[in-house]
N, C-alpha and C positions, 0 to 999 in steps of 0.2 A: 527236437523242438527247433525251428529254423531261427538263425542268430541274428539279425537284424544289424548288428553292430558291425558284422563280416561284409556286406553289404558297398558300403561306402569306404571309401580313403581315408588313409590315417589325418587325424584333425590335425590340423595346420598349427606349429608355433608358437609361443607368445609373442604376443606384438610389442610388447613394451610399454611405457607410459606409465601414469598414475592410477592407483590400486582403486576402480570404477566402485569400490563398495562401501569405500567413504562416502558415498552419495548418499547410502542407506541412510546415513546418519542424520542429514540436514530434515528440517522441522516441512519439506515440500515430499516427502518419501516418493520421488522421482528415480528409478532404477534404471539404469541401462544395463540389460539385460544381457543387449547383444555386443555391447565392448565385454562384460564380464565374462561371458563365455570364449569370447576371439582372442581374450588378452591374457587368461590366467587358467593355467593346468588344472583337469578335470578333480583331480583330491581339492585342491582349495578353493572350487566356486562349491561345491559340495559342503566344504566346513563353513564357506563364509552364511551359504543359505542356513544352514540348522544351525550355526550363531546367531543370526538375525532373526532365527522363527525365534528363539530362544528370547534373545532382545525385547521381542514385541510383543511379549505373549499377553495375548488378550481374546477369552474366548469368542466374544463376538466382533470380535476385528478382524481379516483377512490381514495375513502372517506373510511374510514373504517369500515364502514356498508355494501360498497362495497365490501372490502377483508372477510366483514366476512359474507359473500353470498355465494365468490369466496369457503371459507373454507368449508359451508355450501352443496354446489353442491361437492365437493372435495369427502365430506364422503358419502352423499347418491350413489353418481357414484358410489362408492367402494364398495357398501354395498348389499342386497338382494334386488333378482329382485320380485316384486311384479305385478299382473295383475288383475286390477280391470274389463277392458276387455280386448278383443284381439286388439283391436284397438289404445288402449289407454292404454301400456307398461310402468309402471313404477319401480322407484326402493326405497329402503325405508336403512335409516342406519343400520347398523352390532350394535352400543348400542343404544338403546331402551330411555336407562336414558338420554344421552345425546340429541335423539329425541326431547326426552320429554321438554326439557328445548329451543331449538329450536323454537318449533313450540310456545310456549308460548311470545318467544322473538317474533318472526314475528307477530303474529297473536295479539297481548296485547300491550307488553313493549317499542316495537319500531312504532306502528304504531303513526302517521301516515306519519311518516319519510321515511319508508321504501316503501310507497307504489311507489316512484319514481327508488328505486332500484330494484323494484323487472319488472316494467315497462321496463325499463334498460335491464335487463337481458333478457327478450322475446321479446325486439327491436335489441338485438344485435346477438343472436344467428342465423343467419341464415343458417347455411349449417347444423344443426345438430336440428330439431328445435320441434323435436321428446321427446330432451331430457329436454324440458322447466318444463315437467311434473315432473321432478324431485323436482325442485323448489313447484310446484301448487299444489304437494301432501303433503305439508307442510301446505298449507293456507288451514283454514276454516272459516275465520272471514269472515263476509257477507259486512261487510265495504269496506274489502281490494276485495273482487271477483266484490262487484259492481262498486267501481271505476275501473277495468279492464273494464268492461262493456262498463261504460260511456268512455273509451278510445276507444275501441272497436267502439262505433260508431260514435267518434271524426274524427277517420282516416277514416271510411269507408265514409266521404263524400270528403278527402281528394282526395282520387280514382279519381273524375270527375273532376278533375283540370287541366284546358289544360296547364296552365304553369307548366315547371317540375320545377324549383324552388319551387314557391310555394307549389306544388305538397308533394315532402317532406320534409318541412321543419318541420310539427311540429314528424315526425319519426324521424329526425335527431335532435333535440331537445330530445325527450326520447331516444336517443344512445348518448346523450352528445355528439355528434359533432359537427364543425362547420359548420354553412352554406354552405360552399363554398367548401364542401368537396364532393367527389365525390357521385354523385345521385341514382351508381346502388346498391347499398350496403341501401337503404330507401327509398325503394318502397311502397308507403301507401299500395295497392295490397299484399304484401307480405307481411307483417307488421300483416296486420287485417286479414290473412291466418292462424297467428300464432297463434294471441288471438284467433281465433276461432279454433283452437284446446282444448288450453288452456281450455276455456270458457264450451264448448262440456265436456270434463271430470268433469269439476264439476258438470256441468246436473247430472251425471252419477254415480258420489259419494255423493253430497248431494241434498237436496232438496231445492233447488233453484227457482224454477217455478212461484216466487212472485217478483225474481228480472229478470228475462228471461223469454222465453221460446225457446225450439227448433229454432222455424222458425224467432225469433229475430234475428238470426245469419244468415241468408241467407245473402251470400255476394251480391247478386241482386235482391231486393224485391217491391212490386209494391209500396212504399214509394218513391223509391231510384228513379223512373221514373221522377222527376219532376228536378231532377241534370243534365240529359240529357241535 
């Protein structure tokens, strides 16, 4: 599998100064992720993010890792266009050193707690789902890719449930929405289609045939007939 961590230069050394993590503890909840990433070793950043997520634990609110991924999304969104395939356009960060650090954090240091946050992004991005590739392009871990595929299979079964509330429950859990929220944004069919797009992207980018094949991504296959 291609390792994008080797494509960029070694990350710069710590720049010193005050620990930006102290800003997290304020009531404003303004996080200087640029400073945090550029001024600290990656192990320290990972520890701070993990500890911060535990301190801010609230099922109905974004935690520090969610906000870190929001920061990452913004950095990629304002970056360079990358088109591995015309059907799967994406982008990369302008700052390749920062990108390298983010990739290592997502795939190594923040695993496994990062998985739920990644799924939440893919589940919530209803109206602009092609931009899920901005985050997917930073993923190379087979463990994370396998978790996304397993989620695809789980939600595909929900499509065939008759009861609307039961049908949308797993999607709502991943979206971090209340079970009583509107079902319109939590269709398992829509969610599966979004994950399918991401999984197809992984197939053209990496050799993951041992995890799943293109035919495994059919929204309705022979194995689904028994669910009708």
